[in-house]
C-alpha positions in Angstrom: 20.8 -3.5 5.5 20.9 0.5 4.7 17.6 0.2 3.3 15.7 -0.8 6.2 17.8 1.6 8.5 16.5 4.7 5.5 13.3 3.1 5.4 12.2 2.3 9.0 11.3 5.9 10.3 8.7 6.2 6.9 7.6 2.5 7.4 7.3 3.0 11.3 4.9 6.0 10.4 2.9 4.1 7.7 2.6 0.8 9.8 1.2 2.9 12.8 -1.8 3.8 10.5 -2.5 0.2 8.8 -2.3 -0.6 12.6 -5.1 1.7 13.7 -6.8 0.9 10.1 -7.3 -2.5 10.5 -7.3 -3.4 14.4 -10.7 -4.3 13.3 -10.6 -7.3 11.3 -11.5 -10.6 12.2 -8.2 -12.8 13.2 -7.0 -14.6 10.7 -8.2 -12.1 7.8 -5.7 -11.8 5.1 -4.0 -8.8 4.1 -1.6 -8.0 1.1 1.3 -5.6 0.9 2.2 -4.9 -1.8 5.7 -3.6 -2.5 6.8 -5.3 0.5 10.4 -4.8 0.1 12.4 -6.6 2.8 9.7 -6.9 5.0 10.1 -4.7 7.7 6.4 -3.4 7.5 4.6 -6.5 7.2 6.6 -8.1 10.3 5.1 -5.3 12.2 1.8 -5.7 11.1 1.7 -9.2 11.3 3.1 -9.1 14.9 0.4 -6.5 16.1 -2.5 -8.1 14.8 -3.6 -11.4 14.3 -3.7 -11.4 10.4 -2.3 -13.8 7.5 -0.1 -11.2 6.0 0.6 -11.9 2.5 3.6 -9.7 0.8 4.4 -8.9 -3.0 7.7 -7.5 -4.9 8.7 -7.2 -8.1 12.9 -7.0 -6.2 13.9 -10.9 -5.9 16.2 -9.1 -3.9 14.1 -7.9 -1.8 12.1 -10.5 -1.5 14.9 -12.5 -1.3 14.8 -10.4 2.8 11.3 -10.6 3.2 11.4 -14.4 2.9 14.8 -14.8 5.5 12.3 -11.9 7.6 9.2 -13.6 7.7 9.4 -17.6 7.2 5.9 -17.9 7.9 4.4 -15.5 5.5 3.3 -16.2 2.2 5.3 -14.1 -0.4 5.1 -13.8 -3.8 6.9 -12.3 -7.2 4.5 -9.5 -8.8 3.9 -6.3 -10.2 0.8 -4.0 -8.3 -1.0 -3.8 -12.2 -1.2 -7.2 -12.3 -1.2 -9.5 -9.0 -1.3 -13.1 -9.5 -3.8 -14.0 -7.6 -7.4 -15.3 -7.9 -10.1 -12.2 -6.9 -12.2 -11.7 -3.9 -9.0 -12.5 -1.7 -8.1 -9.6 0.5 -9.4 -8.0 3.4 -6.5 -5.7 3.1 -4.1 -4.2 0.6 -1.6 -1.9 1.1 0.3 0.2 -0.7 2.8 1.8 1.7 5.1 3.7 -0.8 4.5 2.0 -3.9 2.6 4.5 -6.2 5.8 6.6 -6.3 6.7 4.3 -8.1 3.4 3.9 -10.4 3.5 6.4 -13.8 0.4 8.3 -14.3 -0.8 5.8 -17.7 -0.9 3.0 -14.9 -2.3 4.2 -12.0 -5.9 2.9 -13.2 -4.7 -0.3 -13.9 -3.2 -0.6 -10.2 -6.9 0.8 -8.7 -8.2 -2.2 -10.9 -6.1 -4.8 -9.6 -6.9 -3.5 -5.9 -10.9 -3.5 -6.2 -10.4 -7.3 -7.8 -8.2 -9.0 -5.1 -11.0 -7.1 -2.0 -12.8 -9.1 -1.2 -16.4 -6.6 -0.9 -16.1 -4.2 2.2 -12.3 -4.6 2.2 -9.6 -1.7 2.8 -7.3 -0.5 0.3 -4.4 1.6 2.3 -2.2 3.9 0.5 0.7 5.3 1.8 3.0 7.6 0.0 5.2 11.1 0.5 3.1 13.9 -0.5 4.4 17.6 -0.3 1.4 20.1 -1.3 1.8 21.8 -4.6 3.2 25.1 -3.8 6.2 27.0 -3.3 9.3 24.0 -2.7 6.4 21.4 -3.6 6.4 22.8 -7.3 9.8 22.4 -7.7 10.2 19.3 -6.4 6.9 17.5 -8.1 8.6 19.2 -11.7 11.3 16.8 -10.9 10.3 13.5 -9.5 11.3 11.5 -11.9 14.6 12.5 -11.5 14.5 12.4 -8.1 12.4 9.0 -7.7 11.3 10.3 -4.0 7.8 12.3 -4.5 5.0 10.9 -5.6 3.1 12.3 -8.9 -0.8 11.3 -7.2 -2.9 13.7 -5.1 -4.4 11.2 -3.4 -7.7 13.8 -3.4 -7.0 12.7 -7.3 -6.5 9.2 -6.4 -9.5 9.1 -4.4 -11.6 10.5 -7.4 -10.0 7.6 -9.6 -10.7 4.9 -7.3 -14.5 5.5 -7.7 -14.4 3.9 -11.0 -13.1 0.8 -9.5 -16.3 0.7 -6.6 -13.4 1.8 -4.2 -14.9 5.1 -1.8 -12.1 7.0 0.0 -12.8 6.6 3.7 -10.0 8.7 5.1 -7.4 11.2 3.9 -4.9 12.2 6.4 -1.8 14.8 5.9 1.2 13.1 8.1 4.3 15.5 7.7 5.5 15.2 4.1 3.2 11.9 3.4 -0.5 11.1 3.2 -2.3 8.1 3.9 -5.3 7.3 1.7 -7.9 4.7 3.0 -10.4 3.0 0.4 -13.0 0.8 1.0 -14.4 -1.7 -1.7 -17.7 -1.1 -2.3 -20.3 -4.3 -0.8 -21.1 -6.7 1.9 -18.1 -6.2 4.4 -17.7 -9.5 4.1 -14.2 -9.8 5.7 -12.3 -13.1 5.1 
């Protein structure tokens, strides 16, 4: 679909970061992509790494395409603010271009859910669009709710807020027009 063609350059870049970040996971580790969309990133991730990739999205239409693309993966419908799984399930949770859809009031709930579903030592990887709030970035940020394409969430602020949920920032990278924030859940390195 057209969506995949337009999204691929961004998805490819964020997936390469996730592959590098998760290359040390033991085979069979469970990894959840929140906002799996059409399954582009999860397909690339499961092709590159010997993980048990799972995906969740709120859109039935996106899920239908993802199911066709990923017939062997567990895919389910849900919201980032309330992931319908029990505690301590995943070695990693990925948020590729999802946080731009989270209203500021819902950020703590999403971070809390990431911490809840991660095993101790698990990682949350957040990638989203970003421009520093200066010049053009300020103008875009002022119109974010109208444009719907630039994150309202500063990665440093997300890292600070994540501490309240036992998630510690390991790395923040700034590729062009985006950021990638890697958070690790406190506790023993008990990766599934």
